[in-house]
N, C-alpha and C positions, 0 to 999 in steps of 0.2 A: 595302566589306565588311571594314573593319578592326574592331578591338576596340570593343565597346560599341554596335555597329550591329545592327539587326534583320536576320535572314537573309531571303533571297528578294527579290522585286521585280525589275522590269525594269532593264536596264543604263542606258538613256537617261533613264529616270525618276530613277534615282539620280544620274546626272551633272547633271541639271537642278537637283536639290536642292543639290548641292555648289556649283554656279555661283552660285545665288541666295544661299547662305550667305556665299560669298566676297565678293560685291558688297556685301552688307549690312555686313560687317565693314570693308570698304575705305571705306565712306562715313563710318564712325565714327572712322577713324584721322586724327590731326592730324599733318601733316608737320613742323610746327614742334617739337612735342613729341618726335617721332621723331628729328629731327636733333639736338636738344638731348641726348637720351639717348645717341646715337652719339658725340657729341663728349665727353660726360662719361666714358663707360666705355671709350673707345677705347684708353686707355693702361693698362688693367688688366694686371697681370703674371699670366699664367695658366701660367707655366712650372712644372715639377715636377722634383724630384730624388729619386733612389732609392738605398738602401743595400743592400749585398750581404747576403743572408740565406741562407746555404748550408744546405739541408735534407738533404744527403747524410749517411748514417750513417757513423760512423767505423769503420774496420776493427778488429775485436777483436784483442787481443794473443794470442800463441801459447799462453799458459798457459790461457786461457779456451777456446780451440778444442781444446786437448788434453784438457781435462776433458770436453768434449762427446763427443769420439771415444772416450774411456774409458767414458763412459756408454753409448755405442752398441755397446760390446764390441769396438772396433777398437783393439787394443793393440799389434799388430805391423804392419810395413809390408805384409806379404802380405794383411792384412785389408782394405787399401784397394783394393778390386777395381774401383772406378769403373764400376759397372754402369749408371748413369744412370737406374735405375728410379724414383728419387726425384724426377727432373726436373732435377737438377743434373749437370753434366758430370763432376765429380770428388767423391769422398767428402770431401775437404778443403773444397771449395766448399759442400757440403751442411752440414758441421759449422760452417762460418763463418756460414751463413744461420741455423742453429739458435741459435747464440750471439747473433745479432742479433734473435732472436724473429721471423724471417721464415719459418721452417719449424718443423715438429714432428718429434721423433724417430720417431714412428710412420710417417712417410713412407718410412723405410728398410725395405725388404722383409726383409732379413736380421735386422734388429733386431726386427721384428714377429714373424717366425717363431720366433725364440728366445724372445721373450716369451710367445708362445702355448704353446710347449713347456713353459716354466717354469710357466706358469699351469696347464696340464694336470697337471703333476707335483704342484704345490701343491694343486690341487683334489682329486687322488687321495688325497694324504696327509690332507687335511681330511676327506674322506669316510670314510676309515678311522678317524680320530679320532672323528668323529660316530657311526659305527657302534659303536665301543667304548663311547662315552659313553651311547648309547642302550641297549646291553646292560647297562651298569652301572646305569643309571637303572631299567630294568625289574627288575633283581635287587634294587636298593635299595627299589623300590616294593613288591615281593613281600615282602621282609623287613619293611618298615614295616607292611604289612597283617597279617603274622603277629604282629608285636609288638603291634599295636593289638588284635588278637583276643585275644592272651594277656593284655594289660592289662585288656581288657573282662572276661575270665573271672575274673581276679584280683579286679577291682572288684566283680563280682557275688558272688564267694565272700566277699569282705570284708564286703560289705553284708549278706549272709545271716548271717555270724558276728556282726556288730554288732547285728543285730536279735534274736539269741538271747541276747545278754549281758543279765543281769538288771539291771545298773546302767545308769543313763541316760548316754548319750554324745552330745555335740554338738560340731560344728566350726563356727567363725564366722570372718568376714573382718574387716578393720580398720574396716568400717562397721557392725559388729555384726549383719550379715546372716547367717542360718544357711546354711551350705554343706551340712551333712548332720546328721541326728539319727536316733536309733533309737526304737523303740516305747516302751521303758522311760522315755526322757526325756519323751516326749509324755504318758505316763500320769502322771508326776510333776507335770506342769504343770496337769492337770485338764481340765475341760470346755471351757474356751476354746481350749486347744491342740487338743483333739479336733475341735472345729468347724473350726479352721483347717486341720487335717490332711486333712479331707475335701475341701477345695478345693485345698490345696497339699500334695501327698504329701511326708511327711518334713519338712514346714515349710521346704522349700528357698526361700530368699529372704525369709523372714519376719524381722521386726525383733526381735532378742532383747530390746531395751530395753522392748518392750511386753509381754513374757512373764515377765520376772524383775524383782525389786525392785532399787533402786539400789545397795544394799550388795554384791550379787552382781555387778552390772555393773561396779562399781569394781574388783573382783578380776580380772575379764577385762581391764579397761583396764590394770591394773598388769602383768599377764602379757604383754600385747601390747607395751607401751611399754618395759619393762625387760628382756624376754626371760628373766625368772626364773619358776620354777614356784611355784604356790601349792598346798601339800600339806595334805591332811586338815584342811580348815577346816570346823568345825561351824557351821551357820547354821539358824536357825528360819525356816521358810516356812509361815505359817499354823499348822496343827496338825501339820505334818511337821518332823522334825529331819533335816536333810540334811548329809551329809559330802561336801564338794566338793574335788576336786583339779583344778587348771587348769595346763595345760602349753603353752608357746609352741611352735608348729611352724615359723613363719617370722616373725622380728621385724617388728613393725608391720604384719603382713599377715594371718597366720593363727594361730589358737589353738584348742585343744581342751579339753574338760572331761569328767571322769567324775564322776557324781553318784550317791550311794547314799542310799536311804531307810533311816535308822537304825531305823525301826519295823518294817522288813521282817524276818521271822523268820530267814531265811538270813543276812542281813547282821548282825542283832543278835547272834547267837551268835558269829560270827567276830570282830566288832568288840569284843565283850566280852572274848574271849580275848586279842586283840591289845592292848587297853588295860590289862588286868591285867598282862600280860607287860611292857608298857612301864613300868607303875608299879613293878614289881619291879626292873627294870633301873635306873630312875632312883634308887630308894632305895639300891641297892648302890653306885652312884656317889656318892650323897650321904654314905654312911658313909665312903667313902674320903677325902672332902674336906668333912667335916661343918661345919667352921668357916665355909666360904665358901657352901656350898650349902644350909644348913639352912633359912633363910627361903624361898629361891626354890623348893627342892625340895618343901617342905611345901605351898606355895601351888599348885604344879602338880599335886601328888598330890590335893589337895582338889578342884581343878577337874575332874580326870579322873574321880574317884569320883562327884562330884556329877553329871557328865554321864551316867555309867552309870546312876545312880539315877533320873535324870530320864527316861532312855530307857525304863527298866522301868516307871516310874510312868505315863508317857504310854501305853504299850502296855496296861497293866492297865485304865486308864480307858477306853481304846478298846474 
């Protein structure tokens, strides 16, 4: 019934099998070969030698044990109470075992109790801080909601005001996508913009490049890239004479424009007065320095007057 044998079976039956196996093996053994092997290997040296390999741990120095005792809170001789609750007979023996990594500081009851007390104090302080933080967050959230509501109201008010402005107003990003536009701007662009406005209110997200000619787009590009304003630029758009002022809001990111239809009666009267006043001012300056400004001033005067005449002629034809 050794290893590799099948369990069960009768004792004498198993004995008979072993006897038969032994006889069979004996018949196959050659005594001459056996004797030859004995004679050959009789003189083999099977002796062994061993070296000392002491696995005992070295006793730690006093400095290391002192650090462990300090970590356990045992700084005075009276703290070494030798209660044996840790499983060691003395506190010094326990500290030695800890320094040898044979024990853990938590095995000391006094150390564990102090740690629990410190943990409870720390947890209490942490809870108080969390409560203060929670209160502050609630207050901050309330303030943020109030500010958000105020911004929303201001935004709505601003939107209503922009819609009431007779001049066209548009804001775009650096991809020339419209951020915001008013009704007057949509009216200036005509039927195509009206159709887009029905699908996309206020043309938000529409591509300005598809709505305005390249010369106006170049002015927007200039304002965005240089952070400089483009003031009172007269541009012909179909049958309309437009006065455009473009102002950068954030360099390379956001720009806005105010566009006036010079054929509009309310704009035409105001613009006429402004341009005539501008002509008078320029001529006064020209008189002061006529030698230098004669040619330039006359040219500008002619240009402005022709612009006024053109505006009136276009309106009369219309």
